[in-house]
Backbone bond lengths (Angstrom), bond angles and torsions (degrees), N, CA, C in turn:
res aa  C-N    CA-C-N  psi(-1)  N-CA   C-N-CA  omega(-1)  CA-C   N-CA-C  phi
1 M - - - 1.467 - - 1.573 112.69 -
2 H 1.287 116.14 -46.50 1.399 123.57 -177.65 1.484 111.99 -70.65
3 L 1.283 123.04 -37.15 1.355 124.56 -177.92 1.493 119.08 -85.08
4 G 1.384 116.44 -21.57 1.402 120.96 -173.94 1.498 116.66 -150.89
5 G 1.395 113.37 17.12 1.454 116.01 178.32 1.440 115.39 -99.61
6 N 1.285 118.52 -133.95 1.411 125.25 -172.56 1.506 106.93 -123.59
7 H 1.381 114.21 138.90 1.539 115.46 -175.40 1.418 112.16 -66.32
8 E 1.382 121.04 -16.29 1.478 121.83 178.11 1.565 112.79 -68.03
9 F 1.308 112.36 -25.80 1.507 120.81 -179.81 1.493 118.93 -101.24
10 S 1.393 114.72 -3.24 1.459 119.70 -177.92 1.495 112.36 -135.83
11 T 1.285 116.31 115.35 1.525 120.82 -176.92 1.494 106.75 -60.71
12 F 1.354 118.72 -39.69 1.454 121.61 -179.32 1.529 111.60 -60.61
13 R 1.339 117.95 -46.64 1.534 123.27 -179.96 1.568 105.80 -66.31
14 R 1.279 118.40 -38.67 1.488 116.40 -177.10 1.569 108.93 -66.39
15 T 1.292 115.54 -43.32 1.509 117.16 -177.57 1.567 107.78 -64.85
16 L 1.271 116.65 -51.59 1.494 119.14 -175.96 1.500 110.12 -66.07
17 G 1.333 117.87 -42.81 1.455 120.18 -179.89 1.562 113.88 -61.51
18 A 1.332 111.55 -35.46 1.536 116.76 177.59 1.493 112.32 -67.92
19 V 1.326 115.95 -39.29 1.485 120.61 175.83 1.448 109.33 -61.52
20 L 1.386 118.66 -56.43 1.445 123.48 -176.31 1.580 110.44 -63.76
21 A 1.317 118.46 -37.46 1.522 115.17 178.93 1.503 108.97 -69.30
22 T 1.304 120.27 -37.37 1.449 121.16 179.86 1.541 112.05 -67.75
23 A 1.232 115.05 -32.27 1.512 122.90 -179.11 1.580 105.99 -70.44
24 A 1.272 115.33 -36.14 1.498 120.46 -173.24 1.635 107.07 -89.25
25 G 1.332 114.96 -5.23 1.501 115.49 -175.96 1.534 114.51 69.12
26 A 1.412 112.84 24.76 1.490 117.06 -179.75 1.571 110.52 -88.03
27 G 1.227 117.89 152.08 1.486 120.94 -178.06 1.568 107.50 -93.20
28 R 1.329 119.64 -3.23 1.515 116.98 175.62 1.579 106.18 -151.20
29 I 1.293 108.73 166.32 1.477 118.40 177.17 1.480 111.42 -80.62
30 D 1.326 118.29 116.94 1.513 123.32 177.57 1.556 105.15 -84.59
31 E 1.346 116.56 110.79 1.531 119.39 -175.75 1.494 112.29 -65.00
32 A 1.331 115.29 -40.32 1.457 117.42 178.34 1.492 115.18 -68.17
33 A 1.279 116.11 -38.08 1.444 120.80 179.68 1.484 106.29 -68.12
34 L 1.336 119.69 -43.42 1.490 123.49 177.68 1.431 112.42 -60.67
35 T 1.342 124.33 -44.56 1.354 127.51 179.32 1.627 109.63 -67.54
36 G 1.321 116.11 -34.70 1.454 118.39 174.78 1.572 113.77 -65.82
37 W 1.334 112.30 -42.13 1.460 121.31 178.15 1.546 109.96 -60.42
38 M 1.303 111.38 -45.35 1.466 116.74 -175.41 1.536 109.76 -67.02
39 G 1.384 116.59 -40.46 1.455 118.83 177.65 1.507 114.04 -66.14
40 Q 1.352 120.02 -25.52 1.490 120.99 175.29 1.433 112.96 -85.55
41 H 1.363 120.65 -27.73 1.483 121.64 -173.96 1.436 120.70 -113.66
42 L 1.355 117.50 -13.56 1.500 116.26 178.83 1.512 110.66 -117.73
43 K 1.348 107.91 157.44 1.448 120.15 174.93 1.556 112.96 -126.10
44 V 1.302 112.98 147.32 1.498 117.08 -178.86 1.484 108.47 -121.50
45 R 1.287 110.73 132.43 1.470 115.11 178.40 1.505 106.50 -126.56
46 T 1.434 116.11 135.23 1.446 119.67 173.18 1.523 113.69 -101.24
47 V 1.276 120.79 145.70 1.394 122.10 -177.26 1.635 102.88 -129.32
48 R 1.223 117.24 129.98 1.396 122.57 179.51 1.577 107.04 -75.43
49 Y 1.251 114.97 133.91 1.498 119.02 -177.07 1.551 104.17 -146.05
50 D 1.311 119.05 108.76 1.421 124.84 -172.70 1.461 120.69 -72.57
51 D 1.414 113.50 -28.38 1.445 115.91 179.01 1.427 115.24 -97.16
52 R 1.383 116.25 82.62 1.450 119.22 -170.65 1.585 109.43 -73.10
53 D 1.265 119.50 -12.99 1.546 120.82 174.97 1.584 110.57 -62.36
54 T 1.279 114.86 -28.88 1.447 120.62 -177.48 1.564 113.41 -107.03
55 L 1.365 116.55 8.42 1.435 118.43 -172.91 1.556 110.15 -67.86
56 G 1.339 117.86 -36.53 1.361 121.19 -178.92 1.470 112.75 -62.80
57 R 1.304 114.79 -37.19 1.601 118.34 178.35 1.425 106.74 -71.67
58 L 1.373 120.28 -38.74 1.501 119.81 177.52 1.480 111.21 -60.89
59 E 1.338 119.03 -39.30 1.529 124.32 179.57 1.594 105.91 -60.41
60 E 1.276 113.52 -47.72 1.569 117.73 -178.89 1.531 109.65 -57.63
61 L 1.328 120.97 -43.51 1.350 125.78 -178.06 1.553 113.36 -64.13
62 V 1.366 111.24 -43.18 1.498 117.43 -178.45 1.559 108.34 -68.16
63 L 1.332 113.86 -42.41 1.520 116.36 -177.58 1.526 112.80 -65.92
64 A 1.374 112.83 -37.57 1.542 113.44 172.57 1.448 116.04 -66.02
65 E 1.335 115.95 -29.07 1.505 117.89 -177.73 1.559 108.64 -76.31
66 I 1.420 114.12 -49.94 1.486 112.18 -172.77 1.570 115.67 -92.71
67 D 1.359 115.67 -13.70 1.466 123.74 171.98 1.576 108.70 48.09
68 P 1.313 115.44 64.60 1.454 121.76 -179.53 1.545 109.09 -64.54
69 P 1.326 121.63 134.27 1.490 117.70 -173.29 1.445 112.90 -75.89
70 L 1.364 120.26 -26.80 1.443 121.39 176.94 1.520 118.44 -73.55
71 N 1.353 115.87 -18.76 1.449 122.06 174.88 1.454 105.45 -73.16
72 L 1.370 115.09 120.62 1.441 120.95 176.79 1.581 114.78 -104.47
73 Q 1.309 114.28 -42.02 1.464 118.47 -174.00 1.535 109.73 -73.72
74 G 1.289 115.32 131.82 1.406 124.63 -179.60 1.496 117.56 70.94
75 M 1.294 114.83 9.06 1.533 121.00 -178.16 1.428 109.23 -104.57
76 P 1.402 120.98 155.90 1.459 124.35 176.10 1.533 108.78 -57.22
77 R 1.324 116.09 138.78 1.481 118.97 168.87 1.449 114.60 -70.96
78 N 1.279 120.07 129.09 1.460 121.54 172.37 1.549 107.70 -139.30
79 S 1.274 117.88 176.05 1.515 122.62 -172.67 1.582 107.32 -54.63
80 L 1.266 119.56 -44.80 1.439 123.43 -173.63 1.534 110.75 -69.26
81 R 1.296 118.32 -36.92 1.542 122.80 177.91 1.519 109.35 -72.11
82 V 1.340 116.55 -37.96 1.492 119.76 177.37 1.562 107.79 -66.09
83 R 1.299 121.20 -41.60 1.507 120.93 176.28 1.523 108.89 -65.38
84 L 1.344 120.86 -44.89 1.428 120.21 -179.03 1.483 111.51 -61.50
85 S 1.302 119.90 -42.07 1.452 124.95 174.20 1.572 114.01 -52.92
86 A 1.359 113.78 -43.42 1.400 119.97 178.71 1.520 111.04 -68.51
87 L 1.378 114.34 -42.84 1.440 114.88 179.12 1.544 110.57 -60.94
88 R 1.259 118.96 -42.44 1.511 125.83 -175.98 1.623 105.14 -60.96
89 R 1.344 118.26 -44.81 1.400 116.79 177.92 1.444 117.83 -62.88
90 S 1.303 114.93 -30.78 1.484 118.84 178.15 1.537 115.87 -75.08
91 F 1.369 116.01 -3.72 1.434 120.64 178.65 1.579 112.72 -118.54
92 R 1.345 112.92 13.99 1.391 118.44 176.73 1.535 113.45 -70.14
93 T 1.275 116.93 137.72 1.521 116.15 176.49 1.513 110.02 -77.80
94 P 1.316 119.65 129.31 1.471 120.50 179.04 1.481 117.80 -65.74
C-alpha cells in the first residue's frame, strides 16, 4: 500500500506526495509519478523478527533512535514536522 497504493490510504505516501507535488508546483498528488519516484529513490528491506508481540515496542525504540523526519505520528513536533503536517492537509481530498 505504501509503495504503490493511493495517498489517501497511506500516511507515508501522503507526506512524500505532498512534498514532491509542492516542489513541482502541482496542485495535486500524481499517484503514478509518486510511485515512479519511489521506485527510483527508495529501497525496502525486510527483517525477520519472531516476537511480534514486542514488535511495536521495537519500532518505537528504532524511531526514537533514528528520528526519521517523515515520521509524524508519535514523534516530537518540530518545525519540519509542523510544515509537513500543513502540506499534507493541503493535499487532502475533500
